[in-house]
N, C-alpha and C positions, 0 to 999 in steps of 0.2 A: 504493500500500500504506500502511495506517495506521501511524503511528509509535507504538511502544510502548516501555516501559522494558525494558532488559536486566536483568530481575529477578535473575538468578543473579549477574551481575557486581556488581550493587548489594549483594546479600547478602554475597557473598564479600569485597567491598571493606570493608564495615563490620565484618566478622569480624576483620579485621587491624588495626583502629584501636587497640584496647586491647592493650597488651603484657602479658606475664605478671605484671609488677609493678604493673599498673594504669595505667601511663603512657599518655597519649593521644597517639598518633603523628599529628602534624598532616599529614605527607606523605600518609598513607593516608586520613586524614579528608577532605582536600581531593579526593583522587582518587575516593573513594566518593561524595562529595557531588556531583561532576560528573555521575554517573549519576542521583543523586536529583533533581538540578535538572530533569531531563527530566519528572519527574512534574508539576511546576508548569506546564511548557510544554504538556504533553498535556491538562491541564485547560482549556486555551484562555484566552480573554480574562478569565475569572474570576480567574485568578492570574498573568496575564502580568506584572503589576507586581512580584510576588514573584519570579518567574523572573529578571527583569532584575536585580533587586537581588542575588539569590543569585549570579548569574554575575559581577557586579561584585565581590562580596565574595570569591569564590574567587580572582579575579585579584589582589586586594590581598594575600591571604595568600601567593600564589605569588611576588609581587613581594618581600615581606619575606624570604621564604625564600631567594630568589635573591641579594638584595643584602646581607643581614645574616648569613645562614648558619645554623650549627648551633643557635643559641639559638631558632630558629623551627622546630625539628624536632619539638618536643613542646609541648603546651599549657602545662604548668606552667613550663617553662624560659622560654617566651615571656612569660608573665605576670610572672615574677620579674624578667626583664631590663627590661621596660617599666616596672614599678613602681619598680625601683631607679633608673631614669633619667627618672622623671616623664613617661613617654610615654603612659600608658594613656588619659588624657583629652585629650591634646594635639590641637589642631585643625590638624594637619599634613596634607600631601598626599604619599602616601596616609595614611589614618587608621590608628591603631594596630591591631596584630594582635589585641589583647585586645578592643577595641571591635568589630572586624570579626567575630571568632569569635562574639561574643555575639549578633550579628544572625543568623548561621547557626544558632546554638543555639536561638534563639527560633523560627525557621522549622521546625526539627526537632521542637520541642514541638508545633507545629500538626500536622505529619505524623503523629506518634504518636497524638495525640488523634483526628484525622480517620480514620485507618485503623482504629484500635481501635473507634471508634464505628460504622464501616461494618460491622464484624463482629457488631454487636449487633442489626442490623435485618434484616428479611426480604428475600428476593430481589426482590420486587416493590415494595419501599418506595423512596421517593425519597431521593437522597443529599443534597439541599440542606439539610434540617433538621439532619443530623449535621455537615455542613460548617460551617454557621452556628454551631452549638453549640461545635465545636472552635475555630473562629476567635474566638469571643467570649471564650473563657477563655485564649487564647494571644496571637496576633498583634494582636488588636484593642486590647489593653492598651497597645500601643506605636505605634498609628496615629492620625492626626488624625481628627476627626469626619467630614470629607468622605470620606476614604479608607474609613472604616468603613461609611459609608452606601453608597458605590459597591460595595464588596465584598459587602455583605449583599444588595444587589439583584442583583448578578451571579450569586451562588450559587444563586439561584432557578432558573437555567437548567440546573443539573446534572441528569443523567439518573437513572434508577433504579439501584439498587445493582449488579446483575449486569452490565448493559451498561457501567457505569462501570468495574467491575473488569476486564472483558475489554479495555476500551479502554486501561486502564493497564498490565495485565500480559500481555495478548494470548493468554490461554488459558483453557480451561474449569476449570483447576485454580487459577485466580486467587485464590480464597479461601485456599487452602493457602499460596500464595506470600505473600499479605498477612500471614498469621499468622506465618510464618517471619521475614519482614522485621521486623515489629514486635518479635519476640522478640530479634532481633539488634541493632536500633538502640537499644532501651531502655537496655541497660547502658552504651552509649556516651553517651547523653544524660545518664544519672545521673552518670557520671564527670565530665563537663564541668560539670554543674550543681553538683556538690560542690566543684569547683575555684573556680567563681565565688563560691560561698557562703563558702568558706574564705578567699579573698582579698578578700572584700567588694567585688566588682566588678560586681554585678548592676545598679548604678545608673549605669553609664557612659553619658554623653550620646550 
């Protein structure tokens, strides 16, 4: 049986990330991202390197939460703690939570761009062109030339839109699920983006 994303769990997970006061709940973010990570895995070798990186970053955030505690329960508290203690850019093991979250945030930007662009093409159109366009304006900005070339070539193997959507979401209503998911994750992305802008942490190494 083909592996698909548990779309409802993914949507429900991201719905709980933003608290009423706008706080980014990192526990829920990590939990929801575990479901999202499946998307990269399902896309196959095209994004296997992204999937591996995402799984590693989720593990780092879980480690910080377990060992340091409450300050890693939400994004703003984590950033403040690490900035106050000069940890954000420290080359420690594991790397800082702020640096780690930024990598997941960048991958989320790609997901939003990719899925949004999939919604703009026709059923019989290939997905490779929109994947490359989404990649070029998001993750490509942070990858080496060699990785960019390999990713660009690998994306040529992506199927047409509808077979890809069914492969990802596992149903004929996949387009509706895609739209719902994008509408749910975009506010989460925006909240995290605003935090990195406010704290001037977009340039973390």
